[in-house]
C-alpha positions in Angstrom: 0.0 0.0 0.0 2.8 2.4 0.8 4.4 1.6 -2.4 1.3 2.5 -4.4 1.0 5.9 -2.6 4.7 6.7 -3.3 4.2 5.9 -7.0 1.1 8.1 -7.3 2.9 11.0 -5.7 5.9 10.6 -8.0 3.6 10.7 -11.0 1.8 13.8 -9.9 5.1 15.7 -9.4 6.2 14.6 -12.9 3.0 15.9 -14.4 3.4 19.3 -12.7 7.0 19.7 -13.9 6.0 18.7 -17.5 3.6 21.8 -17.7 5.8 24.8 -16.8 3.7 27.2 -18.9 0.5 26.6 -17.1 -1.6 29.8 -16.8 -2.1 31.2 -13.3 -5.6 31.5 -12.1 -7.3 34.9 -13.0 -8.0 37.2 -10.1 -11.4 38.8 -10.5 -11.3 42.7 -10.8 -13.6 44.8 -8.6 -16.6 46.1 -10.4 -16.6 49.9 -11.3 -18.7 52.0 -8.9 -22.2 52.9 -10.0 -23.2 56.6 -10.4 -25.2 56.4 -7.2 -22.1 55.2 -5.4 -20.1 58.1 -6.9 -22.7 60.6 -5.8 -22.7 59.1 -2.3 -18.9 59.3 -2.2 -19.0 63.0 -3.3 -21.7 63.8 -0.8 -19.6 62.1 2.0 -16.5 64.1 1.0 -18.5 67.4 0.8 -20.1 66.6 4.2 -16.7 66.0 5.7 -15.3 69.2 4.2 -18.3 71.2 5.4 -17.9 69.8 8.9 -14.2 70.8 8.8 -15.1 74.4 7.7 -17.9 74.6 10.3 -15.5 73.5 13.0 -13.1 76.2 11.9 -15.8 78.8 11.9 -16.9 77.7 15.4 -13.4 77.9 16.6 -13.0 81.4 15.2 -16.3 82.5 16.8 -15.1 81.2 20.1 -11.8 83.1 19.8 -13.7 86.3 18.9 -15.9 85.9 21.9 -12.9 85.3 24.1 -11.2 88.4 22.6 -14.3 90.5 23.1 -14.5 89.4 26.8 -10.8 90.3 27.2 -11.4 93.7 25.7 -14.4 94.3 28.0 -12.3 93.4 31.0 -9.6 95.7 29.9 -12.1 98.5 29.3 -13.6 98.0 32.8 -10.1 98.1 34.3 -9.3 101.3 32.4 -12.5 102.8 33.7 -11.7 101.8 37.2 -8.2 103.2 36.9 -9.6 106.5 35.5 -12.1 106.7 38.3 -9.4 106.1 40.8 -7.2 108.8 39.3 -10.1 111.2 39.3 -10.7 110.5 43.0 -7.0 111.0 43.8 -7.0 114.3 41.9 -10.1 115.5 43.7 -8.7 114.4 47.0 -5.4 116.3 46.2 -7.3 119.4 45.2 -9.4 119.2 48.4 -6.3 118.8 50.5 -4.6 121.7 48.7 -7.6 123.9 49.3 -7.8 122.9 52.9 -4.1 123.7 53.4 -4.5 127.0 51.6 -7.4 127.9 53.8 -5.5 126.8 56.9 -2.6 129.0 55.9 -4.9 131.9 55.2 -6.7 131.5 58.5 -3.3 131.3 60.3 -1.6 134.1 58.5 -4.6 136.5 58.5 -4.7 137.2 62.3 -0.9 137.2 62.4 -0.6 139.9 59.8 -3.4 142.0 61.4 -1.7 141.7 64.8 1.6 142.8 63.3 -0.1 145.8 61.7 -1.8 146.7 64.9 1.5 146.5 66.7 3.1 148.8 64.1 0.3 151.3 64.5 0.7 151.3 68.3 4.4 151.9 67.9 3.8 154.7 65.4 1.4 156.3 67.8 3.9 156.2 70.6 6.6 157.6 68.3 4.3 160.3 67.1 3.5 161.3 70.7 7.2 161.5 71.5 7.9 163.4 68.4 5.2 166.0 69.2 6.5 166.4 72.7 10.1 166.9 71.5 9.7 168.9 68.3 8.5 172.4 67.9 7.2 173.7 64.7 9.4 176.8 63.9 8.8 177.2 60.2 5.9 176.9 57.8 5.3 173.9 55.6 6.3 175.9 52.5 9.8 176.7 53.9 10.4 173.3 55.4 13.4 171.4 53.9 13.2 167.8 52.9 13.9 165.4 55.7 14.7 162.0 54.2 14.9 158.8 56.3 15.5 155.1 55.7 13.8 152.0 57.1 14.7 148.4 56.1 14.2 144.7 57.0 16.0 141.5 55.8 13.5 138.8 54.9 13.2 135.6 52.9 13.3 137.5 49.7 16.3 139.5 50.6 16.9 143.1 51.8 14.0 145.5 51.5 14.7 149.2 51.9 12.2 152.1 51.9 13.1 155.8 51.7 10.7 158.5 52.7 10.4 162.3 53.2 9.3 162.9 56.7 7.9 166.3 55.8 5.8 165.3 52.7 5.2 161.6 53.4 6.4 160.7 49.9 8.2 157.3 49.9 10.2 155.1 47.6 11.2 151.5 47.4 14.7 150.3 46.3 14.3 148.1 43.2 17.0 147.0 40.7 19.5 149.6 41.8 17.0 152.5 41.7 14.2 154.1 43.7 10.6 153.2 42.7 7.9 155.7 43.8 5.2 154.2 46.1 1.7 155.2 45.0 -0.7 157.3 47.1 -4.5 157.1 47.4 -4.8 160.9 47.7 -2.8 164.1 48.2 -0.8 164.3 51.4 -0.5 167.6 53.4 2.7 168.9 54.8 3.2 167.4 58.2 5.6 165.0 60.1 5.5 161.4 58.8 7.0 158.3 60.1 7.4 154.8 58.5 8.1 151.5 60.2 8.7 148.0 58.8 8.6 144.5 60.3 9.1 140.9 59.0 5.9 139.0 58.3 6.4 135.4 57.0 2.6 135.1 56.6 2.4 138.1 54.2 2.9 137.7 50.5 5.7 140.4 50.5 7.4 138.8 53.4 7.1 142.0 55.5 4.6 144.7 56.5 5.1 148.4 56.5 3.0 151.2 58.1 3.1 155.0 58.0 1.6 157.6 60.3 1.0 161.4 60.1 2.0 162.6 63.6 0.0 165.8 63.0 -3.5 164.2 62.8 -2.9 160.5 63.6 -3.9 159.1 60.2 -2.2 155.8 59.4 -1.6 153.8 56.3 -0.4 150.3 55.5 1.6 149.2 52.4 -0.4 147.0 50.0 1.7 145.9 47.0 3.1 149.3 45.9 0.5 151.6 47.3 -0.3 153.2 50.7 -3.8 152.2 51.8 -5.5 154.1 54.7 -5.6 151.8 57.8 
């Protein structure tokens, strides 16, 4: 039996080798897609592309919304900063006004007290001058009697020159004498001028003048004698 199987196998191998040009089996080709299948494929591709575009548009919308929110937050922060700056400015202005008012309230009475003290001193000096001096000549023949008064304040040396007979006075400015203005016409008499430092005054000093003949007094405002 084994011998028969061996002989059969040998014959089969011989038969295969004797037909080397035997044609290989034909592989069936896939059938061409139908028009409906092509349409479905195109629709699927379009749908996928549409989905991709829609996703991109959605992403851009989300980014725009996020950017808009950031701009709104930045705008609110700018508004808050502006409001804070306005509050600080108002607070600074109020503090400056309060300080100015405090300085004004502090310097006002001090200047008035100094002027009152000057007037008191002038009255004393006038009384002493009246008791010591005797009028021996008329006002028309009286010679000029110039005198100087001065103080040294924060703005430097301040010097006034005046005629004790006419009351006319000058202030030293830039190497020359500047005439101090008068409210009215002064009569011939005996005048005296005194000065004193006053840090609370704009000029840095106060000055007063008295007519020892009638007791009328003036105080120096800017560059003019004002009745006191």
